[in-house]
C-alpha positions in Angstrom: -155.6 107.8 243.3 -155.4 104.9 241.1 -153.2 104.7 238.0 -154.8 105.6 234.7 -154.1 103.3 231.8 -152.9 105.2 228.7 -154.5 103.1 225.9 -152.9 105.1 223.1 -149.4 104.7 224.5 -150.0 101.0 225.0 -151.3 100.6 221.5 -148.3 102.5 220.2 -145.7 100.2 221.9 -147.6 97.1 221.1 -147.7 97.9 217.5 -144.0 98.7 217.4 -143.2 95.5 219.2 -145.4 93.6 216.7 -143.7 95.2 213.7 -140.3 94.3 215.1 -141.4 90.7 215.4 -142.7 90.7 211.9 -139.4 92.0 210.6 -137.5 89.4 212.7 -139.6 86.6 211.3 -139.2 88.0 207.7 -135.4 88.1 208.2 -135.4 84.5 209.5 -137.6 83.4 206.6 -135.3 85.1 204.1 -132.3 83.4 205.6 -134.0 80.0 205.4 -135.0 80.7 201.7 -131.5 81.8 200.9 -130.0 78.7 202.4 -132.6 76.6 200.7 -131.8 78.2 197.3 -128.1 77.8 197.9 -128.6 74.2 198.8 -130.7 73.6 195.7 -128.2 75.3 193.5 -125.4 73.2 194.9 -127.4 70.0 194.3 -128.3 71.1 190.8 -124.6 71.9 190.0 -123.5 68.5 191.4 -126.2 66.8 189.3 -125.1 68.7 186.2 -121.5 67.9 186.8 -122.5 64.2 187.0 -124.8 64.3 183.9 -122.6 66.4 181.6 -119.9 63.8 181.2 -122.5 61.1 180.6 -124.1 63.3 177.9 -120.7 63.9 176.3 -120.0 60.2 176.3 -123.4 59.5 174.7 -122.7 62.2 172.0 -119.3 60.8 171.4 -120.7 57.2 171.2 -123.3 58.4 168.7 -120.7 59.9 166.4 -118.4 57.0 167.0 -121.1 54.5 166.0 -122.4 56.7 163.1 -120.8 54.7 160.3 -122.4 51.4 161.5 -125.8 52.9 162.5 -128.9 52.9 160.4 -129.0 54.9 157.2 -132.7 55.5 157.6 -134.5 57.0 154.6 -135.6 60.5 155.5 -138.9 62.1 154.5 -140.4 58.8 153.6 -143.6 59.4 151.5 -144.5 55.7 151.6 -145.3 56.1 155.3 -148.5 57.8 154.0 -149.9 54.6 152.6 -148.7 51.8 154.8 -150.8 49.7 157.3 -150.8 50.2 160.2 -150.4 54.0 159.7 -147.0 55.4 160.3 -148.1 59.0 160.1 -150.5 60.5 162.6 -150.1 64.3 163.0 -151.3 66.9 160.5 -147.8 68.2 159.9 -146.8 64.6 158.8 -149.7 64.3 156.4 -152.2 62.3 158.4 -153.2 58.8 157.2 -156.2 59.4 154.9 -157.5 55.8 154.4 -158.9 55.0 157.9 -162.3 54.7 156.3 -161.1 51.8 154.1 -159.7 50.0 157.1 -162.7 50.7 159.4 -165.2 49.6 156.6 -163.4 46.3 156.0 -164.3 44.5 159.3 -165.0 40.9 158.5 -164.0 41.3 154.9 -161.0 42.2 152.7 -159.9 45.8 152.1 -161.4 47.5 149.1 -158.0 48.5 147.8 -159.3 50.0 144.5 -160.5 53.0 146.6 -156.8 53.8 146.9 -155.9 53.2 143.3 -155.0 56.8 142.7 -151.8 56.2 144.9 -150.3 54.2 142.0 -149.4 57.6 140.5 -146.4 57.3 142.7 -145.0 55.0 140.0 -144.9 58.1 137.8 -142.9 60.0 140.4 -146.0 62.0 141.6 -147.7 62.4 144.9 -151.4 63.4 145.3 -150.6 65.2 148.5 -147.9 67.4 147.0 -149.2 68.3 143.6 -152.4 69.4 141.9 -152.8 66.8 139.2 -155.9 68.5 137.6 -153.8 70.4 135.1 -152.9 68.4 131.9 -149.3 67.3 131.6 -146.7 66.5 129.0 -145.3 63.0 129.0 -141.6 62.4 128.3 -140.5 58.8 127.9 -136.7 58.6 127.7 -136.2 61.5 130.1 -132.6 60.5 130.9 -131.5 60.5 127.2 -129.9 63.6 125.7 -133.0 64.5 123.8 -135.4 63.6 126.6 -133.4 65.6 129.1 -133.4 68.6 126.8 -137.2 68.4 126.4 -137.6 68.0 130.2 -135.4 71.0 130.9 -137.5 73.2 128.6 -140.7 72.2 130.2 -139.2 72.8 133.7 -137.9 76.2 132.6 -141.3 77.3 131.3 -143.1 75.9 134.3 -145.1 73.4 132.3 -146.1 70.3 134.3 -144.7 67.0 132.9 -144.2 63.4 133.7 -140.7 61.9 133.1 -140.1 58.2 132.6 -136.6 56.9 131.9 -137.4 53.5 130.3 -138.8 50.1 130.3 -137.4 49.1 133.7 -139.4 51.9 135.4 -142.7 51.0 133.8 -143.3 48.3 131.1 -145.9 49.4 128.6 -146.2 45.8 127.3 -148.4 45.1 130.3 -152.0 46.3 130.5 -151.4 47.1 134.2 -149.0 49.8 133.2 -151.9 52.1 132.3 -153.4 52.0 135.9 -151.0 54.8 137.1 -152.4 57.1 134.4 -156.0 56.8 135.5 -155.9 60.0 137.5 -153.8 62.2 135.3 -154.5 63.9 132.0 -151.8 63.7 129.3 -151.7 66.7 126.9 -148.9 65.6 124.5 -146.3 62.8 124.6 -142.7 62.7 123.5 -141.3 59.1 123.2 -137.6 59.6 122.7 -136.6 56.1 123.8 -137.2 52.5 123.0 -135.8 49.4 124.9 -132.1 49.4 123.8 -129.9 46.7 122.4 -128.0 44.6 124.9 -124.4 45.8 125.3 -122.7 42.6 126.3 -123.9 40.1 123.7 -121.7 38.1 121.4 -124.6 36.7 119.3 -127.4 38.3 117.3 -130.5 38.8 119.4 -132.2 41.3 117.1 -135.4 39.3 116.7 -136.0 39.0 120.4 -134.9 42.6 121.2 -137.0 44.0 118.3 -140.0 42.1 119.6 -139.5 43.7 123.1 -139.2 47.2 121.6 -142.2 46.8 119.3 -144.4 45.4 122.1 -143.3 48.3 124.3 -144.0 51.0 121.7 -147.3 49.3 120.7 -148.4 49.4 124.4 -147.8 53.1 124.9 -148.8 54.4 121.4 -152.1 52.4 121.5 -152.9 54.0 124.8 -152.1 57.5 123.3 -154.0 56.8 120.1 -157.1 55.5 122.0 -157.2 58.8 123.9 -156.4 60.9 120.9 -153.2 62.2 122.5 -150.7 63.5 119.9 -147.2 62.1 120.2 -143.8 62.1 118.5 -141.6 59.0 118.4 -138.0 60.0 118.1 -135.5 57.6 119.6 -131.8 57.8 118.9 -131.3 54.1 119.0 -131.9 52.3 115.7 -135.6 51.5 114.9 -136.8 48.2 113.5 -139.2 48.3 110.6 -142.0 46.7 112.7 -141.5 49.2 115.5 -141.6 52.2 113.1 -144.8 50.8 111.4 -146.4 50.3 114.8 -145.8 54.0 115.8 -147.1 55.3 112.4 -150.2 53.1 112.5 -151.1 54.5 115.9 -151.0 58.0 114.5 -147.6 59.2 115.5 -144.9 61.3 114.0 -141.7 59.4 113.7 -138.5 61.4 113.7 -135.2 59.7 112.9 -132.5 61.2 115.1 -128.7 60.8 114.8 -126.3 60.9 117.8 -126.4 64.4 119.4 -123.7 66.6 120.8 -124.5 66.8 124.5 -122.7 66.7 127.9 -125.7 67.4 130.2 -127.5 64.0 130.1 -125.1 62.5 132.6 -126.8 59.1 132.7 -127.4 58.7 129.0 -125.1 55.7 128.5 -126.6 55.0 125.1 -124.7 58.1 124.0 -121.2 56.8 123.2 -119.4 60.1 123.9 -120.9 60.5 127.3 -120.2 56.8 128.2 -116.6 56.9 126.9 -115.7 60.1 128.8 -117.2 58.9 132.1 -115.7 55.4 131.8 -112.3 56.8 130.9 -112.3 59.1 133.9 -113.2 56.4 136.4 -111.3 53.4 135.0 -108.9 54.5 132.3 -110.5 52.4 129.6 -113.7 52.1 127.6 -115.3 49.7 125.2 -117.8 51.2 122.8 -120.3 49.3 120.6 -120.4 50.5 117.0 -123.8 50.6 115.3 -123.1 50.9 111.5 -126.2 52.9 110.7 -125.5 55.6 113.3 -123.2 58.6 113.3 -122.7 61.9 115.1 -124.1 65.1 113.5 -123.5 68.7 114.3 -126.8 69.0 116.3 -127.1 70.0 119.9 -129.7 68.3 122.1 -131.5 71.6 122.8 -131.9 72.3 119.1 -133.2 68.8 118.3 -135.6 69.2 121.2 -137.0 72.4 119.7 -137.6 70.6 116.4 -139.3 67.6 118.0 -141.5 69.8 120.2 -142.6 71.8 117.3 -144.0 68.8 115.5 -146.9 69.2 117.9 -147.1 72.9 118.2 -150.8 72.7 119.0 -152.8 69.7 120.2 -154.6 69.4 116.8 -151.5 70.2 114.7 -149.4 67.1 114.6 -147.3 66.4 111.5 -147.9 62.7 110.9 -145.5 60.6 109.0 -141.8 59.9 108.9 -139.2 62.6 109.2 -135.4 62.8 109.7 -133.1 65.5 111.1 -129.5 66.0 110.1 -126.6 68.4 110.8 -124.4 70.3 108.4 -121.5 67.9 109.2 -121.2 64.4 110.6 -118.5 62.0 111.8 -118.4 58.3 112.8 -118.9 57.1 116.3 -115.3 56.2 116.6 -114.1 59.7 115.6 -116.6 61.3 117.9 -115.5 59.3 120.9 -111.8 60.1 120.3 -112.6 63.8 119.9 -114.6 63.9 123.2 -112.0 62.0 125.1 -109.2 64.3 123.9 -111.3 67.4 124.8 -111.8 66.1 128.3 -108.0 65.7 128.7 -108.2 61.9 128.9 -105.7 61.0 126.2 -104.3 58.3 128.3 -107.5 56.3 128.1 -107.4 52.8 126.6 -110.1 53.0 123.8 -111.7 49.8 122.4 -114.4 49.5 119.8 -116.5 46.5 118.7 -119.2 46.1 116.1 -122.7 45.2 117.5 -123.6 41.6 116.8 -127.2 42.5 116.3 -128.7 42.9 112.9 -129.9 46.5 112.3 -132.8 47.2 109.9 -132.0 49.8 107.1 -134.6 51.9 105.3 -134.6 54.1 102.2 -134.0 57.7 103.1 -137.2 59.7 103.8 -137.9 62.7 101.6 -138.9 64.7 104.7 -135.6 65.9 106.1 -134.7 69.0 108.1 -131.3 70.6 108.7 -130.8 71.5 112.3 -128.4 74.2 113.2 -126.3 76.4 110.9 -124.9 75.4 107.5 -121.3 75.9 108.7 -121.6 74.0 112.0 -118.7 71.6 112.5 -119.4 68.6 114.7 -115.8 68.1 115.7 -115.4 71.6 116.9 -118.8 71.3 118.8 -117.6 68.2 120.5 -114.3 69.8 121.5 -116.1 72.8 123.0 -118.8 70.6 124.7 -116.4 68.3 126.5 -113.5 70.6 127.1 -112.3 70.0 130.6 -115.4 67.8 131.4 -115.0 66.6 135.0 -118.6 66.2 136.3 -118.9 63.5 139.0 -121.7 61.6 140.7 -124.0 63.6 142.9 -125.1 60.8 145.2 -122.6 58.8 147.2 -124.2 55.4 146.7 -126.9 54.3 144.4 -127.1 50.5 144.8 -126.4 48.1 147.6 -126.1 44.3 147.4 -126.9 42.6 150.7 -125.8 39.0 151.2 -125.5 36.8 154.3 -123.6 33.8 155.4 -120.9 32.4 157.7 -117.7 30.4 157.5 -119.2 26.9 157.9 -119.0 25.2 154.4 -122.8 25.2 154.3 -124.3 22.8 151.7 -120.8 21.6 150.8 -119.1 24.7 149.3 -120.7 27.9 150.5 -117.3 29.7 150.4 -116.6 28.5 146.9 -120.0 29.7 145.6 -119.7 33.0 147.4 -116.3 33.6 145.9 -117.8 32.9 142.4 -120.5 35.5 143.3 -117.9 38.1 144.2 -115.8 37.3 141.2 -118.9 37.7 138.9 -119.6 41.2 140.3 -115.9 42.1 139.8 -116.2 40.8 136.2 -119.3 42.9 135.6 -117.6 46.0 137.0 -114.7 45.5 134.6 -117.3 45.9 131.8 -119.5 48.5 133.5 -117.3 50.5 135.8 -120.0 53.2 136.1 -122.2 51.0 138.2 -122.2 52.7 141.6 -122.4 49.8 144.1 -121.5 48.5 147.5 -121.7 45.0 148.9 -122.9 44.4 152.4 -121.9 40.9 153.6 -123.4 40.0 157.0 -121.2 37.4 158.7 -123.8 35.8 161.0 -122.7 33.8 164.0 -119.5 32.2 162.7 -118.4 29.7 165.3 -114.9 30.9 166.2 -114.5 28.2 168.9 -114.4 25.6 166.1 -111.4 27.3 164.6 -113.4 29.0 161.8 -112.2 32.4 160.8 -114.4 35.4 160.0 -115.5 35.8 156.4 -113.4 39.0 155.9 -110.4 36.6 156.1 -111.8 34.0 153.7 -112.4 35.7 150.3 -110.1 37.1 147.7 -111.3 40.6 146.9 -110.3 41.9 143.5 -108.8 45.3 143.0 -112.0 46.9 141.6 -114.0 45.7 144.6 -111.7 47.1 147.2 -113.5 49.7 149.3 -116.9 48.4 148.0 -117.2 45.4 150.3 -118.1 45.7 153.9 -118.6 42.9 156.4 -121.0 43.3 159.3 -120.0 40.9 162.0 -122.8 39.5 164.2 -121.2 37.4 166.9 -122.5 34.0 168.0 -123.4 35.5 171.4 -125.8 37.9 169.7 -127.5 35.0 167.9 -128.3 33.2 171.2 -129.5 36.5 172.7 -131.8 37.1 169.8 -133.2 33.6 169.7 -133.9 33.6 173.4 -135.8 36.9 173.0 -137.8 35.5 170.2 -138.7 32.3 172.1 -139.6 34.3 175.3 -141.9 36.7 173.4 -143.7 33.8 171.8 -143.6 31.1 174.5 -141.7 28.9 172.1 -138.6 26.8 172.2 -137.4 26.8 168.6 -133.9 25.7 167.8 -132.3 27.3 164.8 -128.6 27.9 164.1 -128.9 30.6 161.5 -131.5 33.4 161.2 -131.1 34.1 157.5 -133.7 36.9 157.1 -132.9 38.6 160.4 -129.3 38.7 159.1 -130.6 40.2 155.8 -132.5 42.8 157.8 -129.4 43.8 159.6 -127.7 44.4 156.3 -130.6 46.2 154.7 -131.0 48.7 157.6 -127.3 49.6 157.4 -127.0 49.8 153.6 -126.3 53.2 152.1 -127.7 52.7 148.6 -130.8 54.4 147.3 -131.8 50.9 146.2 -131.1 47.7 148.1 -131.0 44.2 146.6 -131.1 41.1 148.8 -129.8 38.1 147.0 -127.9 35.0 147.8 -124.2 34.2 147.3 -125.3 31.1 145.4 -126.6 33.3 142.6 -124.7 34.8 139.6 -125.8 38.1 138.1 -125.6 39.3 134.5 -123.7 42.3 133.1 -126.9 43.8 131.9 -128.1 44.3 135.5 -125.1 46.5 136.0 -126.0 48.5 132.9 -129.3 49.3 134.6 -127.5 50.3 137.8 -125.1 52.5 135.9 -127.9 54.2 134.0 -130.0 54.5 137.2 -133.0 52.9 135.6 -134.9 51.8 138.8 -138.2 53.0 140.2 -138.5 53.7 143.9 -142.2 52.6 143.9 -141.7 49.1 142.5 -140.8 45.7 143.8 -138.2 44.1 141.5 -137.7 40.4 141.0 -135.9 38.2 138.5 -136.2 35.1 136.4 -134.0 32.3 137.9 -132.2 29.6 136.0 -130.6 26.6 137.8 -127.4 24.7 137.1 -127.7 20.9 136.6 -125.1 18.2 137.4 -124.3 18.0 133.7 -124.3 21.8 133.0 -120.5 22.0 132.5 -120.0 18.8 130.6 -119.8 20.6 127.3 -119.6 24.3 128.3 -117.2 26.3 130.5 -118.3 28.4 133.4 -117.5 31.6 131.5 -119.7 30.5 128.5 -122.7 29.8 130.8 -122.3 33.2 132.5 -122.1 34.9 129.1 -125.4 33.3 128.3 -127.0 35.5 131.0 -126.4 38.4 128.7 -128.1 36.7 125.8 -131.5 35.3 127.0 -132.3 34.1 123.5 -129.5 31.5 123.9 -130.3 30.2 127.4 -132.3 27.2 126.2 -129.2 26.0 124.3 -127.4 25.3 127.5 -127.9 22.4 129.9 -129.7 24.5 132.6 -133.2 24.6 133.9 -135.6 27.5 134.0 -136.9 27.1 137.6 -138.7 30.4 138.0 -140.5 32.5 135.4 -142.5 35.7 135.6 -145.4 34.1 133.7 -147.7 36.2 131.5 -146.4 39.7 132.1 -143.3 41.3 133.6 -145.1 44.3 135.1 -148.1 43.7 137.4 -150.3 45.6 139.8 -151.2 43.3 142.8 -154.3 44.5 144.7 -156.0 41.3 145.8 -155.3 37.8 146.8 -156.4 36.6 143.3 -153.9 38.9 141.5 -151.3 37.9 144.1 -151.8 34.2 143.2 -151.7 34.9 139.5 -148.7 37.2 139.3 -146.6 36.8 142.4 -145.2 33.3 142.0 -143.3 32.5 145.2 -140.7 30.5 143.3 -137.2 31.5 144.2 -138.4 34.7 145.8 -135.5 35.1 148.2 -132.9 34.9 145.3 -133.7 38.5 144.1 -135.7 41.0 146.1 -134.9 44.6 145.1 -136.6 47.7 146.6 -135.8 51.3 147.2 -134.4 51.9 150.7 -137.5 54.0 151.5 -139.8 51.1 150.6 -137.8 48.7 152.8 -138.1 51.2 155.5 -141.9 51.6 155.1 -142.5 47.8 155.0 -140.2 47.1 158.0 -138.1 44.5 156.2 -138.5 40.7 156.4 -140.6 39.2 159.2 -138.2 38.3 161.9 -139.3 34.7 162.5 -137.1 31.8 163.9 -137.3 30.1 160.5 -135.7 30.4 157.0 -137.7 28.7 154.3 -140.9 30.6 153.3 -139.9 33.8 155.0 -139.1 35.2 151.5 -142.5 34.1 150.2 -144.2 35.7 153.2 -142.3 39.0 152.5 -143.8 39.2 149.0 -147.3 39.2 150.6 -146.1 41.6 153.2 -145.9 44.2 150.4 -149.7 44.2 150.7 -149.2 46.4 153.8 -149.3 49.2 151.2 -153.0 50.4 151.2 -153.4 50.2 147.3 -151.4 46.9 147.0 -148.0 47.0 145.2 -146.5 47.1 141.7 -144.0 44.3 140.7 -141.5 44.2 137.9 -139.5 41.2 136.7 -136.2 42.5 135.3 -135.0 41.4 131.9 -131.5 40.5 133.3 -131.5 36.9 134.5 -129.9 35.2 137.4 -128.2 31.8 137.5 -128.4 29.7 140.7 -125.3 27.6 141.4 -126.1 24.0 142.2 -125.6 22.7 145.7 -127.1 20.0 147.9 -130.1 21.1 150.0 -129.4 21.2 153.7 -131.9 22.7 156.2 -130.8 21.1 159.4 -131.8 23.4 162.3 -133.4 25.7 159.8 -137.1 25.2 160.2 -139.6 26.7 157.8 -142.5 29.1 158.5 -145.7 27.1 159.3 -149.1 28.4 158.1 -147.4 30.7 155.7 -150.3 30.5 153.2 -152.7 31.7 156.0 -150.3 34.6 156.8 -150.1 35.5 153.1 -153.9 35.6 152.8 -154.2 37.8 155.8 -151.7 40.3 154.4 -153.5 40.3 151.1 -156.9 40.7 152.7 -156.2 43.0 155.7 -152.8 44.6 155.1 -151.8 43.0 158.4 -150.8 39.5 159.5 -153.3 39.0 162.3 -151.9 35.6 163.2 -148.2 36.6 163.1 -148.2 38.0 166.6 -144.8 39.5 167.4 -143.5 38.3 164.1 -145.4 40.8 162.1 -143.3 44.0 162.1 -141.3 46.0 164.6 -139.8 49.5 164.8 -136.4 48.0 165.6 -136.3 45.5 162.7 -132.8 44.7 161.6 -131.7 45.2 165.3 -131.5 48.9 164.7 -130.8 49.5 168.4 -127.6 47.4 168.3 -124.2 48.2 166.9 -122.0 45.7 165.2 -118.4 45.6 164.1 -117.9 46.5 160.5 -114.7 45.7 158.5 -113.5 45.6 155.0 
């Protein structure tokens, strides 16, 4: 008999054997995966151990470099209107003017399509606010009365536009009305007029009254033409012509004495606020006495209520001349002494001087109103208001000066002229200690091999400037590296020993101020500029420039240096001195530039580099000066570079003057920009310099990716 195959048994053992093999393979695979995971984990940990120290070093280096890195302006709204666009995503408010750019091929931009953006001059943004609702207008918002009116509107949720003064927008110019084209004004409260100069020794009332009258004529004519009711109630003395102008244009004029107020921190036209703040910061104060003015027992909030009620309803304005008064009053001198004592500043050295300006006096008006209670005592009110007053600045830095140079005796006496510049600022701070400033001095490529020392070892820094001056040291090796990079990028072989505007960019990007002025150490600045700084009277949406006067060889034959510098505070006397007005603002101080024609008419290139003042945010949006291996004409090119803003730009020439110290011209190895007129036309037409190549703009302008030594 043959053997019989048991298929079931065979299948049973075969399957069992197969399952065992599967289990064995699974175990082997699991072991391999385990070892692979362990190996990967070990490699990852080794890599982590290698990278963590590097990351820690980078973090340490970041914080170590923080004081000398860029103080870049955050949340920059000007990115929304710059060419080429700096905002792309929806969350960053996408660029809305692509159609203007795309429709301009072969022709210039139609910038008037973006004119509504000039409302930024009024501190408003079309993307952030609904401007359809009528608004109140407050001119003089930083004064005690203006601040009280603004507080009330803010508390009640009423929309309003606040303007501090003439340096923010000058109503003597017809261009000043352009920002109002897309906003409806319901009522206006003008509680300000251009003030008297604080540091004059001669009577300038005629010139100053003309400025005030033209300013008030500009704004009140605008309001009258549009049948907008307004009240004119400045605290500073009104000239007869200014008062007549306001009345003729249908306004209500209210004569206001000095008010009891400690809330308007930057109202330096209020003697008590000025005195208390100056005493706290410097231990002395010098107050100008205006004989027609005194302090009354009226609080700013109560005066605000009266002024607002003169226009209770749009059609119910009380026209004519009124005056308010308190139950008691004291002189300016008595009020200052009382406020200083209340603030526990008895040690303060108080000085008083009579204003040199002639003040118009009028017969008393029959329309007078008592504000407050009949038993109010102004002395007690001042004691209560300023008791223990210790408010300080909220912002760390408001204003930065950026200057550049090196220790090389450039143009026979650079160091002497720069010392005069520093001494002039020191002298101004003695008179205006509330000016919150810093000075950034870029020491660019000083040749140490020739035995020259760095600039921080050259100048004598006065006591009141200590801690306010910082030197950014750019070594000579960095200059050669920069120049090589420029030449390589542009296939050029330019030789230049000093890159002035690159050095200025280095200073601008590292400045801490809300506003940054680039000027030259050859220039001398007036005390009145520091008054504007102390009162914070600058507009983030404007380009500021200045009228320049030049010394002559014979300037000091009959006048001393101090006498000439004093003349900067008294423009009406400047033509009496042997100096030359080189650069003037022409027909109007305030201009809107939105075409090449308006650029040619109002943006005179004369002396542009001597005074260019912008907000830090505007510098950031425009990307600073063009970084070109040249010096002359780079400043002129920058003025046209402002046309990178889609609507164009607004320009203001400040009233304070600058005086240029005479020196021989020396431009050896400092070539100028060629074809700058062509470049300017391209900026004006297209918002871009198509022919500038790599010299147009760069994200790393001012060598933002480099760190430099900083010293005091």
